[in-house]
N, C-alpha and C positions, 0 to 999 in steps of 0.2 A: 602496904599502908595507904589505905583510901584517904582523900582527902575529907573535910567536910562538906562541900560544896565543890563536884567537879563543875569545868562549864558547859556550855551545850554548845554544840556546833558552829553555832552563828559568833559565839564569842571566840573560838577558836580560828575563824575564817576572821575577824577585825583584826587578829594578832598573828598573821600565819607565819612571819619571818620570826617572830619571838619563840612561835609553836616548832618550828622547823628547826631551828637552832638548840632550840631544848632537847631536841631528838636526837638529832645530829651528837649532842653531848653523852647520849646515854640515857638522859633523863626521864623518867616516867610520863608520859602524857598521853592522860585519859580524859576524854570528855563523851560526853552523853549526846545522842538525838533521839527527839521521844523516849520510849522505854528502852533502847539499845544503849551498852555504852560501846564504846570504841577505843583503841589502843595506838597511836603513832609511834613506828618504829622505823629508823632507820634499814635498809635493806640489809646491810652489812650484818646488823643485829638480830634481824630476824633470821635471814640467812644460819648465820650460827646456832641461835635458839633450835630453828626447824630442822637442823642437821643430826642435834641430839634428840630430838623427839622422835624421828623416822627411824625405825627398825634398820640398821648396817646391814646393808647386802653381804652374800655368802659370797664367796671366790673358792671354786674348787678345781683341785687340779683331776684332770682324768686322762687316763690311759691316751686319747687321741686330741686330747686339749683340754679348754678351759671352760668352766659353765658360771655365769654370775646368776643370783639368786637375789630377788627380796620377800625377805620371808613376810608373810600376812599380806602380798602384794600379787596380781598378776602380771609380774613382768622379771623376763628372765631372757637371758641369751649365753648363746654357745660359741665360740670361737676356736681354732686350730691354736692362736697365738693367745696368750693373757692380753695384748693389746687388740685383738678384733675382737674376742667376745668383750670388753670394755667400751669397744666402739661403737660394738650392735648391744649393749645394756642402756647407754646413753641414747641411742637411737629409739629403743625399747620405753625409756623411760619418758621420754619426747612423745612418742605416740600416745603412753597410755594417758599422759596429763592432757593433751588435745581431747584425747575421747572423755575424758574424765569431764573437763569443760563443755563438752558439747552435749553430753548426754547421761553421762556414765554419774555422775554429781547427786541425780534424782532418782537413782537405786540406792535401795537401803541397804545392801552391803558391797557398796563403795562410797560410803559417805563419810567413812572413816578416812579415806586419803584425802582427804584436805590438807593435808599436815604435809603430805609427799608432793602436793602439785604446785604448793608455794614454793618448798624449796625446789625443786625443778626450774619453775618460772623465776626466782631469784639469781637461779645458776647459769654460769655457762658453763660449757661441754667440758671445758677440762676442770672446774669446780667438782662436777658430777662424776668425773671420772678418779678424779684423786679421792672424793667421799666412797667411789666405787670399790675404787682400790685396797681400803682399810688404813690400818697404822703403817708407820716405814716399816715396822719389822716384817708385815705383811706383803708390800710392795715391792719389796729387796728382791722378791723371788726370781727365779730364771724363767724367762718363756719357754716353751716345751718347742 
């Protein structure tokens, strides 16, 4: 539900501590600057939202190892073990996010990846590995 009048960025700066407290409490913080609206979220809440917004990686057991693919994005990795495939996948995610920030964000066929790049930026390697390995039932598979 939108408020009758959202605060400006100047007003938010004047009450920065209260604004951060509201975001930390997971309350909506929406303000505007010029003709653009912005929202302030804690990193943990944003990471949770983005984790659900980005398509789940697919992990495939093959005869000679494992493959991890991210549907709709040019990110994939292979490994002889599940751990090595996940390590390579996290590295591939980091490489793609860096390339996206440097130049790919301007390419029309990569603009949809903003959510993925933010998710990667907000997550450490262990969080990305856990996300890539999927639900608990999938992560319990034995390594080949």
